[in-house]
MIMI-791645 format. One record per atom (N, C-alpha, C, O): residue number from 1; residue in one letter; atom name; x, y, z. Coordinates in Angstrom, 3 decimals, always signed. Example, Ala and Ser with C-alpha at 12.3 -4.5 7.8 and 13.67 -1.06 7.14 Angstrom:
{r 1 a N {+13.190 -5.690 +7.800}}
{r 1 a CA {+12.300 -4.500 +7.800}}
{r 1 a C {+13.200 -3.300 +7.800}}
{r 1 a O {+14.236 -3.319 +8.465}}
{r 2 s N {+12.850 -2.250 +7.080}}
{r 2 s CA {+13.670 -1.060 +7.140}}
{r 2 s C {+12.900 +0.030 +7.870}}
{r 2 s O {+13.409 +1.138 +8.039}}
//
This chain:
{r 1 m N {+128.186 +86.424 +105.728}}
{r 1 m CA {+127.801 +87.091 +104.497}}
{r 1 m C {+126.344 +86.764 +104.177}}
{r 1 m O {+125.900 +85.631 +104.363}}
{r 2 a N {+125.620 +87.741 +103.704}}
{r 2 a CA {+124.202 +87.554 +103.394}}
{r 2 a C {+124.042 +86.688 +102.139}}
{r 2 a O {+124.914 +86.618 +101.273}}
{r 3 q N {+122.887 +86.042 +102.094}}
{r 3 q CA {+122.583 +85.227 +100.917}}
{r 3 q C {+122.441 +86.117 +99.699}}
{r 3 q O {+121.992 +87.257 +99.807}}
{r 4 l N {+122.821 +85.604 +98.545}}
{r 4 l CA {+122.686 +86.353 +97.311}}
{r 4 l C {+121.213 +86.501 +96.921}}
{r 4 l O {+120.792 +87.568 +96.474}}
{r 5 f N {+120.438 +85.438 +97.091}}
{r 5 f CA {+119.014 +85.447 +96.798}}
{r 5 f C {+118.266 +85.047 +98.067}}
{r 5 f O {+118.125 +83.855 +98.341}}
{r 6 p N {+117.782 +86.015 +98.846}}
{r 6 p CA {+117.191 +85.685 +100.145}}
{r 6 p C {+115.817 +85.013 +100.071}}
{r 6 p O {+115.363 +84.444 +101.064}}
{r 7 f N {+115.149 +85.068 +98.920}}
{r 7 f CA {+113.830 +84.463 +98.791}}
{r 7 f C {+113.912 +83.233 +97.903}}
{r 7 f O {+114.915 +83.002 +97.229}}
{r 8 e N {+112.843 +82.448 +97.913}}
{r 8 e CA {+112.829 +81.260 +97.065}}
{r 8 e C {+112.732 +81.671 +95.595}}
{r 8 e O {+112.224 +82.750 +95.292}}
{r 9 p N {+113.207 +80.831 +94.688}}
{r 9 p CA {+113.286 +81.214 +93.275}}
{r 9 p C {+111.952 +81.615 +92.646}}
{r 9 p O {+111.913 +82.520 +91.813}}
{r 10 w N {+110.866 +80.958 +93.030}}
{r 10 w CA {+109.568 +81.299 +92.437}}
{r 10 w C {+109.134 +82.709 +92.799}}
{r 10 w O {+108.384 +83.334 +92.049}}
{r 11 f N {+109.589 +83.218 +93.929}}
{r 11 f CA {+109.246 +84.597 +94.295}}
{r 11 f C {+109.728 +85.570 +93.231}}
{r 11 f O {+109.007 +86.504 +92.879}}
{r 12 y N {+110.922 +85.372 +92.720}}
{r 12 y CA {+111.474 +86.294 +91.724}}
{r 12 y C {+110.686 +86.250 +90.420}}
{r 12 y O {+110.505 +87.280 +89.771}}
{r 13 v N {+110.222 +85.083 +90.039}}
{r 13 v CA {+109.381 +84.967 +88.841}}
{r 13 v C {+108.084 +85.738 +89.046}}
{r 13 v O {+107.662 +86.497 +88.173}}
{r 14 v N {+107.457 +85.543 +90.197}}
{r 14 v CA {+106.202 +86.234 +90.501}}
{r 14 v C {+106.431 +87.736 +90.647}}
{r 14 v O {+105.594 +88.529 +90.215}}
{r 15 a N {+107.553 +88.139 +91.250}}
{r 15 a CA {+107.836 +89.563 +91.438}}
{r 15 a C {+108.027 +90.274 +90.097}}
{r 15 a O {+107.531 +91.385 +89.908}}
{r 16 v N {+108.739 +89.642 +89.170}}
{r 16 v CA {+108.915 +90.238 +87.839}}
{r 16 v C {+107.572 +90.357 +87.141}}
{r 16 v O {+107.287 +91.380 +86.518}}
{r 17 f N {+106.747 +89.331 +87.234}}
{r 17 f CA {+105.406 +89.382 +86.642}}
{r 17 f C {+104.578 +90.496 +87.282}}
{r 17 f O {+103.857 +91.209 +86.585}}
{r 18 a N {+104.677 +90.649 +88.601}}
{r 18 a CA {+103.928 +91.691 +89.304}}
{r 18 a C {+104.355 +93.084 +88.863}}
{r 18 a O {+103.514 +93.968 +88.697}}
{r 19 v N {+105.637 +93.283 +88.677}}
{r 19 v CA {+106.123 +94.593 +88.222}}
{r 19 v C {+105.654 +94.866 +86.795}}
{r 19 v O {+105.284 +95.995 +86.472}}
{r 20 i N {+105.667 +93.859 +85.950}}
{r 20 i CA {+105.212 +94.036 +84.564}}
{r 20 i C {+103.729 +94.393 +84.523}}
{r 20 i O {+103.344 +95.313 +83.802}}
{r 21 i N {+102.884 +93.684 +85.284}}
{r 21 i CA {+101.454 +94.007 +85.238}}
{r 21 i C {+101.183 +95.363 +85.889}}
{r 21 i O {+100.221 +96.037 +85.521}}
{r 22 t N {+102.006 +95.771 +86.841}}
{r 22 t CA {+101.848 +97.105 +87.418}}
{r 22 t C {+102.159 +98.169 +86.377}}
{r 22 t O {+101.422 +99.146 +86.246}}
{r 23 g N {+103.239 +97.988 +85.643}}
{r 23 g CA {+103.591 +98.943 +84.597}}
{r 23 g C {+102.537 +99.031 +83.509}}
{r 23 g O {+102.200 +100.121 +83.047}}
{r 24 i N {+102.018 +97.885 +83.102}}
{r 24 i CA {+100.955 +97.884 +82.088}}
{r 24 i C {+99.709 +98.564 +82.626}}
{r 24 i O {+99.052 +99.317 +81.908}}
{r 25 s N {+99.384 +98.308 +83.872}}
{r 25 s CA {+98.197 +98.903 +84.476}}
{r 25 s C {+98.344 +100.416 +84.611}}
{r 25 s O {+97.389 +101.154 +84.368}}
{r 26 k N {+99.526 +100.882 +84.995}}
{r 26 k CA {+99.736 +102.322 +85.157}}
{r 26 k C {+99.760 +103.038 +83.812}}
{r 26 k O {+99.548 +104.249 +83.759}}
{r 27 s N {+100.011 +102.319 +82.735}}
{r 27 s CA {+99.971 +102.949 +81.421}}
{r 27 s C {+98.540 +103.066 +80.904}}
{r 27 s O {+98.304 +103.718 +79.886}}
{r 28 g N {+97.592 +102.448 +81.586}}
{r 28 g CA {+96.199 +102.568 +81.200}}
{r 28 g C {+95.666 +101.374 +80.442}}
{r 28 g O {+94.476 +101.336 +80.128}}
{r 29 l N {+96.485 +100.416 +80.142}}
{r 29 l CA {+96.034 +99.284 +79.337}}
{r 29 l C {+95.481 +98.129 +80.156}}
{r 29 l O {+94.644 +97.370 +79.666}}
{r 30 g N {+95.933 +97.984 +81.391}}
{r 30 g CA {+95.573 +96.807 +82.163}}
{r 30 g C {+94.382 +96.979 +83.082}}
{r 30 g O {+94.016 +96.044 +83.794}}
{r 31 g N {+93.767 +98.152 +83.084}}
{r 31 g CA {+92.661 +98.389 +84.010}}
{r 31 g C {+93.139 +98.288 +85.441}}
{r 31 g O {+94.109 +98.947 +85.817}}
{r 32 g N {+92.484 +97.482 +86.239}}
{r 32 g CA {+92.855 +97.315 +87.637}}
{r 32 g C {+93.768 +96.139 +87.886}}
{r 32 g O {+93.916 +95.701 +89.027}}
{r 33 l N {+94.376 +95.626 +86.853}}
{r 33 l CA {+95.216 +94.440 +86.978}}
{r 33 l C {+96.417 +94.665 +87.900}}
{r 33 l O {+96.896 +93.723 +88.531}}
{r 34 g N {+96.902 +95.898 +87.980}}
{r 34 g CA {+98.054 +96.200 +88.820}}
{r 34 g C {+97.792 +96.027 +90.300}}
{r 34 g O {+98.729 +95.918 +91.090}}
{r 35 q N {+96.520 +95.999 +90.684}}
{r 35 q CA {+96.182 +95.808 +92.093}}
{r 35 q C {+96.518 +94.395 +92.566}}
{r 35 q O {+96.532 +94.136 +93.769}}
{r 36 l N {+96.779 +93.508 +91.664}}
{r 36 l CA {+97.123 +92.134 +92.029}}
{r 36 l C {+98.592 +91.954 +92.387}}
{r 36 l O {+98.981 +90.895 +92.881}}
{r 37 s N {+99.411 +92.971 +92.147}}
{r 37 s CA {+100.851 +92.796 +92.325}}
{r 37 s C {+101.237 +92.493 +93.772}}
{r 37 s O {+101.986 +91.550 +94.024}}
{r 38 v N {+100.739 +93.277 +94.721}}
{r 38 v CA {+101.097 +93.030 +96.127}}
{r 38 v C {+100.516 +91.702 +96.623}}
{r 38 v O {+101.243 +90.943 +97.263}}
{r 39 p N {+99.244 +91.385 +96.360}}
{r 39 p CA {+98.753 +90.071 +96.800}}
{r 39 p C {+99.497 +88.890 +96.174}}
{r 39 p O {+99.686 +87.866 +96.830}}
{r 40 l N {+99.918 +89.019 +94.922}}
{r 40 l CA {+100.706 +87.949 +94.301}}
{r 40 l C {+102.028 +87.756 +95.029}}
{r 40 l O {+102.422 +86.631 +95.337}}
{r 41 m N {+102.702 +88.857 +95.299}}
{r 41 m CA {+103.980 +88.767 +95.998}}
{r 41 m C {+103.787 +88.329 +97.445}}
{r 41 m O {+104.660 +87.680 +98.021}}
{r 42 a N {+102.646 +88.683 +98.035}}
{r 42 a CA {+102.381 +88.318 +99.426}}
{r 42 a C {+102.150 +86.822 +99.592}}
{r 42 a O {+102.146 +86.324 +100.718}}
{r 43 s N {+101.961 +86.107 +98.512}}
{r 43 s CA {+101.838 +84.655 +98.624}}
{r 43 s C {+103.192 +83.996 +98.917}}
{r 43 s O {+103.247 +82.829 +99.304}}
{r 44 f N {+104.289 +84.755 +98.728}}
{r 44 f CA {+105.624 +84.233 +99.001}}
{r 44 f C {+106.314 +84.921 +100.175}}
{r 44 f O {+107.129 +84.307 +100.863}}
{r 45 i N {+105.988 +86.203 +100.408}}
{r 45 i CA {+106.600 +86.961 +101.500}}
{r 45 i C {+105.482 +87.681 +102.252}}
{r 45 i O {+104.321 +87.602 +101.852}}
{r 46 s N {+105.813 +88.370 +103.320}}
{r 46 s CA {+104.783 +89.066 +104.094}}
{r 46 s C {+104.193 +90.215 +103.274}}
{r 46 s O {+104.884 +90.795 +102.437}}
{r 47 p N {+102.923 +90.546 +103.507}}
{r 47 p CA {+102.304 +91.648 +102.768}}
{r 47 p C {+103.034 +92.977 +102.968}}
{r 47 p O {+103.129 +93.776 +102.036}}
{r 48 a N {+103.543 +93.219 +104.160}}
{r 48 a CA {+104.277 +94.469 +104.403}}
{r 48 a C {+105.553 +94.519 +103.563}}
{r 48 a O {+105.897 +95.566 +103.014}}
{r 49 a N {+106.239 +93.412 +103.468}}
{r 49 a CA {+107.456 +93.369 +102.646}}
{r 49 a C {+107.117 +93.516 +101.163}}
{r 49 a O {+107.852 +94.165 +100.420}}
{r 50 a N {+106.018 +92.922 +100.736}}
{r 50 a CA {+105.599 +93.055 +99.334}}
{r 50 a C {+105.268 +94.505 +99.013}}
{r 50 a O {+105.656 +95.015 +97.962}}
{r 51 a N {+104.556 +95.167 +99.910}}
{r 51 a CA {+104.234 +96.581 +99.695}}
{r 51 a C {+105.494 +97.434 +99.716}}
{r 51 a O {+105.612 +98.390 +98.950}}
{r 52 a N {+106.440 +97.091 +100.596}}
{r 52 a CA {+107.693 +97.846 +100.672}}
{r 52 a C {+108.540 +97.667 +99.414}}
{r 52 a O {+109.284 +98.573 +99.040}}
{r 53 i N {+108.438 +96.541 +98.773}}
{r 53 i CA {+109.168 +96.322 +97.518}}
{r 53 i C {+108.502 +97.082 +96.385}}
{r 53 i O {+109.191 +97.653 +95.539}}
{r 54 m N {+107.170 +97.101 +96.351}}
{r 54 m CA {+106.453 +97.748 +95.259}}
{r 54 m C {+106.458 +99.267 +95.342}}
{r 54 m O {+106.407 +99.930 +94.306}}
{r 55 m N {+106.518 +99.843 +96.545}}
{r 55 m CA {+106.411 +101.294 +96.682}}
{r 55 m C {+107.486 +102.063 +95.902}}
{r 55 m O {+107.138 +102.988 +95.169}}
{r 56 p N {+108.774 +101.724 +96.026}}
{r 56 p CA {+109.755 +102.470 +95.224}}
{r 56 p C {+109.558 +102.301 +93.721}}
{r 56 p O {+109.844 +103.216 +92.947}}
{r 57 i N {+109.076 +101.151 +93.314}}
{r 57 i CA {+108.819 +100.929 +91.892}}
{r 57 i C {+107.701 +101.847 +91.417}}
{r 57 i O {+107.805 +102.449 +90.349}}
{r 58 l N {+106.636 +101.958 +92.201}}
{r 58 l CA {+105.523 +102.834 +91.843}}
{r 58 l C {+105.950 +104.303 +91.820}}
{r 58 l O {+105.553 +105.052 +90.928}}
{r 59 v N {+106.747 +104.708 +92.790}}
{r 59 v CA {+107.238 +106.095 +92.829}}
{r 59 v C {+108.111 +106.372 +91.609}}
{r 59 v O {+107.996 +107.434 +90.996}}
{r 60 f N {+108.975 +105.438 +91.253}}
{r 60 f CA {+109.842 +105.611 +90.091}}
{r 60 f C {+109.016 +105.739 +88.803}}
{r 60 f O {+109.315 +106.581 +87.956}}
{r 61 i N {+107.991 +104.914 +88.659}}
{r 61 i CA {+107.124 +104.996 +87.479}}
{r 61 i C {+106.443 +106.364 +87.429}}
{r 61 i O {+106.345 +106.967 +86.360}}
{r 62 d N {+105.974 +106.856 +88.576}}
{r 62 d CA {+105.326 +108.163 +88.608}}
{r 62 d C {+106.300 +109.289 +88.264}}
{r 62 d O {+105.933 +110.229 +87.558}}
{r 63 l N {+107.525 +109.204 +88.751}}
{r 63 l CA {+108.521 +110.234 +88.425}}
{r 63 l C {+108.830 +110.256 +86.932}}
{r 63 l O {+108.994 +111.329 +86.350}}
{r 64 i N {+108.910 +109.097 +86.316}}
{r 64 i CA {+109.133 +109.049 +84.871}}
{r 64 i C {+107.957 +109.694 +84.131}}
{r 64 i O {+108.164 +110.430 +83.166}}
{r 65 n N {+106.727 +109.424 +84.577}}
{r 65 n CA {+105.554 +110.019 +83.937}}
{r 65 n C {+105.522 +111.530 +84.125}}
{r 65 n O {+105.188 +112.265 +83.196}}
{r 66 i N {+105.865 +111.992 +85.309}}
{r 66 i CA {+105.898 +113.439 +85.543}}
{r 66 i C {+106.937 +114.091 +84.636}}
{r 66 i O {+106.681 +115.149 +84.062}}
{r 67 w N {+108.096 +113.472 +84.504}}
{r 67 w CA {+109.139 +114.020 +83.635}}
{r 67 w C {+108.657 +114.067 +82.178}}
{r 67 w O {+108.954 +115.020 +81.457}}
{r 68 g N {+107.936 +113.069 +81.759}}
{r 68 g CA {+107.455 +113.032 +80.382}}
{r 68 g C {+106.430 +114.111 +80.062}}
{r 68 g O {+106.346 +114.564 +78.921}}
{r 69 y N {+105.649 +114.526 +81.056}}
{r 69 y CA {+104.606 +115.523 +80.842}}
{r 69 y C {+104.963 +116.873 +81.463}}
{r 69 y O {+104.075 +117.691 +81.702}}
{r 70 r N {+106.235 +117.115 +81.726}}
{r 70 r CA {+106.639 +118.316 +82.446}}
{r 70 r C {+106.298 +119.602 +81.713}}
{r 70 r O {+106.101 +120.631 +82.360}}
{r 71 k N {+106.220 +119.583 +80.399}}
{r 71 k CA {+105.919 +120.797 +79.639}}
{r 71 k C {+104.424 +120.980 +79.396}}
{r 71 k O {+104.001 +122.027 +78.905}}
{r 72 d N {+103.633 +119.984 +79.729}}
{r 72 d CA {+102.193 +120.062 +79.489}}
{r 72 d C {+101.405 +120.413 +80.738}}
{r 72 d O {+100.175 +120.435 +80.704}}
{r 73 g N {+102.086 +120.685 +81.833}}
{r 73 g CA {+101.400 +120.974 +83.089}}
{r 73 g C {+100.779 +122.361 +83.114}}
{r 73 g O {+101.196 +123.254 +82.376}}
{r 74 h N {+99.779 +122.532 +83.970}}
{r 74 h CA {+99.108 +123.819 +84.139}}
{r 74 h C {+99.260 +124.238 +85.594}}
{r 74 h O {+98.712 +123.606 +86.497}}
{r 75 r N {+100.010 +125.307 +85.805}}
{r 75 r CA {+100.278 +125.766 +87.171}}
{r 75 r C {+99.010 +126.134 +87.925}}
{r 75 r O {+98.911 +125.869 +89.123}}
{r 76 r N {+98.057 +126.727 +87.260}}
{r 76 r CA {+96.822 +127.125 +87.937}}
{r 76 r C {+96.086 +125.909 +88.500}}
{r 76 r O {+95.566 +125.961 +89.614}}
{r 77 n N {+96.039 +124.831 +87.745}}
{r 77 n CA {+95.414 +123.605 +88.244}}
{r 77 n C {+96.146 +123.072 +89.470}}
{r 77 n O {+95.520 +122.601 +90.419}}
{r 78 l N {+97.456 +123.148 +89.446}}
{r 78 l CA {+98.247 +122.686 +90.580}}
{r 78 l C {+97.966 +123.532 +91.817}}
{r 78 l O {+97.832 +123.003 +92.920}}
{r 79 v N {+97.877 +124.842 +91.631}}
{r 79 v CA {+97.597 +125.738 +92.762}}
{r 79 v C {+96.217 +125.453 +93.347}}
{r 79 v O {+96.036 +125.540 +94.561}}
{r 80 v N {+95.260 +125.119 +92.519}}
{r 80 v CA {+93.907 +124.827 +92.998}}
{r 80 v C {+93.854 +123.469 +93.699}}
{r 80 v O {+93.178 +123.341 +94.720}}
{r 81 l N {+94.539 +122.468 +93.186}}
{r 81 l CA {+94.450 +121.112 +93.710}}
{r 81 l C {+95.342 +120.846 +94.918}}
{r 81 l O {+95.012 +120.005 +95.754}}
{r 82 l N {+96.453 +121.542 +95.019}}
{r 82 l CA {+97.438 +121.237 +96.056}}
{r 82 l C {+96.932 +121.407 +97.492}}
{r 82 l O {+97.208 +120.534 +98.315}}
{r 83 p N {+96.209 +122.475 +97.841}}
{r 83 p CA {+95.737 +122.587 +99.230}}
{r 83 p C {+94.823 +121.428 +99.648}}
{r 83 p O {+94.954 +120.913 +100.759}}
{r 84 g N {+93.924 +121.023 +98.794}}
{r 84 g CA {+93.046 +119.892 +99.100}}
{r 84 g C {+93.811 +118.590 +99.219}}
{r 84 g O {+93.502 +117.754 +100.068}}
{r 85 a N {+94.808 +118.420 +98.370}}
{r 85 a CA {+95.625 +117.207 +98.433}}
{r 85 a C {+96.407 +117.151 +99.742}}
{r 85 a O {+96.473 +116.105 +100.387}}
{r 86 i N {+96.993 +118.270 +100.126}}
{r 86 i CA {+97.751 +118.288 +101.386}}
{r 86 i C {+96.831 +118.044 +102.568}}
{r 86 i O {+97.195 +117.315 +103.491}}
{r 87 l N {+95.648 +118.638 +102.556}}
{r 87 l CA {+94.679 +118.424 +103.632}}
{r 87 l C {+94.255 +116.949 +103.693}}
{r 87 l O {+94.208 +116.362 +104.774}}
{r 88 g N {+93.954 +116.365 +102.562}}
{r 88 g CA {+93.535 +114.970 +102.517}}
{r 88 g C {+94.626 +114.015 +102.970}}
{r 88 g O {+94.355 +113.046 +103.680}}
{r 89 i N {+95.861 +114.288 +102.560}}
{r 89 i CA {+96.979 +113.447 +103.012}}
{r 89 i C {+97.163 +113.576 +104.513}}
{r 89 i O {+97.430 +112.591 +105.202}}
{r 90 g N {+97.020 +114.797 +105.019}}
{r 90 g CA {+97.145 +115.006 +106.468}}
{r 90 g C {+96.072 +114.284 +107.248}}
{r 90 g O {+96.363 +113.660 +108.268}}
{r 91 i N {+94.825 +114.357 +106.786}}
{r 91 i CA {+93.722 +113.651 +107.458}}
{r 91 i C {+93.940 +112.148 +107.387}}
{r 91 i O {+93.727 +111.436 +108.368}}
{r 92 g N {+94.362 +111.671 +106.231}}
{r 92 g CA {+94.617 +110.236 +106.081}}
{r 92 g C {+95.754 +109.750 +106.960}}
{r 92 g O {+95.701 +108.638 +107.484}}
{r 93 a N {+96.768 +110.563 +107.127}}
{r 93 a CA {+97.897 +110.186 +107.976}}
{r 93 a C {+97.509 +110.172 +109.456}}
{r 93 a O {+98.009 +109.367 +110.240}}
{r 94 a N {+96.606 +111.084 +109.812}}
{r 94 a CA {+96.161 +111.153 +111.214}}
{r 94 a C {+95.284 +109.950 +111.534}}
{r 94 a O {+94.806 +109.816 +112.661}}
//
């Protein structure tokens, strides 16, 4: 049977703090403070694992924000921005 808590206890304290500063930063109050979340967590686990833990949290925060502003969107802006975004993501992935 797998361990209930696979990391050391201090990791969980740091991880909760990292998620809180990420949320504050994404709301616009923390400036660039959210950029410290992965390096803080990487002091206890591998950087790849820290990024893998933070990615779903960041996506979830973005989905909540999109839902909150769903009636304020402008389709024309989306049509103009989407081709460049897809091209840039494709170039970055390559």
